[in-house]
N, C-alpha and C positions, 0 to 999 in steps of 0.2 A: 479658548486655545492663547499661548502666551510666546510671544516676539522680543528679542531684542538684541542689544548690542553695545559694546565699546568701543569708541573711537579717537583716535587723537587727530586734532587738526589744526594743520601748521598756520596758525594765526593766533591773534590773541580774541581774549575769551569774550571782549566787547564790539569785536568785530563777527564772532561767530554768533554773536545774540542779535544782532542788529540784521543778518542776511537769513538768520531764521525768523522774523517778522518782517521779512521781506516781500512782498505777495510774489512782484516777477522773480523772487532768486528762487522762490518753492513753485512756482509753475516753471522754471526751467529742469528743475531740479525731480519733479514727481512724474516718475514715470506713467504715460499715458494721460496727464494731466489736462484736461482741457480749458480748464477755467479755475481759477483761484482768486477771489478779492475779497477784500475786508467790508463788510456788509455792518460792524459797528466797531467801538474800541475795545472788546474782544472775540469778536466772531468773523467766522470768514464763512463764502459759501464755496462751493467745491463741484465740482464737475470733471469723474474721471474714469476713464476705460482700463477696466481692470482684467488681465489676464489670466485665465481661470484654465487653460489646456483647452479643454473641450469647447468653451464659450469664451466669451469678450464681453461681459454687458458693461454696460455704463451706468456708472451710478452720480449720483446727484444728492448732494447733503450737505450739511454745514457742521464747522468745528468751532469748538468754543475753547478758549484760554481761560484757565482757572488756577489758583495756587501762584498766581505770579510774582517772581522775585527777580526783579529786572538781571540781566547776565550771568542768572544764577540756576532758574528753573522755572518751569512751567509744566502743568498737566492739559494735556493736548484731547479733548473729547469729542467725536463723530458720530454722525448717523448718515445713512445714505440706502436708497431706493435704487435698486437696481432693475425695474421693469419686472417681470413675470417671474425674477429670480429671489423677489422679497427683500429682505433689509437686514444690512450688515451696520454692525455697530462697534468701536473700539475705544479705550484711551489710551495715552502712551505718559507716561513721564521722562521729561529731559530735563535731564540735568549737566550745569555744565560747571567746570571746575578748570584752573589753573596746572599747567603739565610744563613747568618750566616757562618757556618764551609761548607753548603752545595751547591747547583745549584740549581737555578730556573732556568727551560728551559721551553721557550715559543714555542710554533707551529703553526703558521699559515699557512695554503693550501688551493688554489683553485685549482680544477679538472677541467676536462670535457674529453668528448670520444665523438665518432664518431657516425654517426646513428646507428649502428647494435648493438653495446653497449648499447647506450642508449632505444633501443626495448625494452632491459631487464626488464625498468623498474628505475627510479631513485629512487625508497624505496629500491630496492634491490642492487644496486649499491651504495648507499651512505651507505648504512649498511655494506656492504664488507668492503669498503673502511678503515671507522671510523676502522672497526675489524679489519684492516690491521694495522692501526693506532696506535692503543690501544696494539695490538701485539706486535709489533717495541716494542716502548718506555718497556713493559715490560720483553722482551728477552735483549733489550739491557741492562737493570739494569742488568738483570742476567750473561751475558756473561762480565760485565766491574766488576762484584761481587759486586755492589752495588745497596741498595735499591732504589728503583725509585717509589714516591708515587703521584700518580694523584691529583690532588688539581678539586674540584668541583665547582661549579659556585658558586660566592659569597665569596668561603673562602678568606681571607684574601692573598694577595698576594704582600703585600709589600715587594722591596728589598733593600737592601745595596750595594754600589758600593764603 
């Protein structure tokens, strides 16, 4: 399953980058996050309760940052185990660029899950994951004190570097 979006964050790119790498900021922004903490220079431990409609599993796992270009981009890869429901895993590319005084944040993710989770149906899972992503960016802006505006499909996303 693929997910993503483009967002204008009313803050300079270096400020957005710092917020994306601040565990306390991320915990405040991730819906259902019980715990997120750096476990290494480029790894985080995560515990998150996901609302999948009929069930609310708690996933425990880890996140790794790769392909890091400070204040520009990284790839975030994660795996989590949700008890009897099995495993979920995904990867996301986060790309930042200047958009006037603000920052254009482009988020593109791919994810999958084991059979037990998928038995709930792709429509339920896909809708739930997209809600988590949208909720994250809304709460992320609030946590960092900056307005975050999603760009709808077809809007001009020209950037300056």
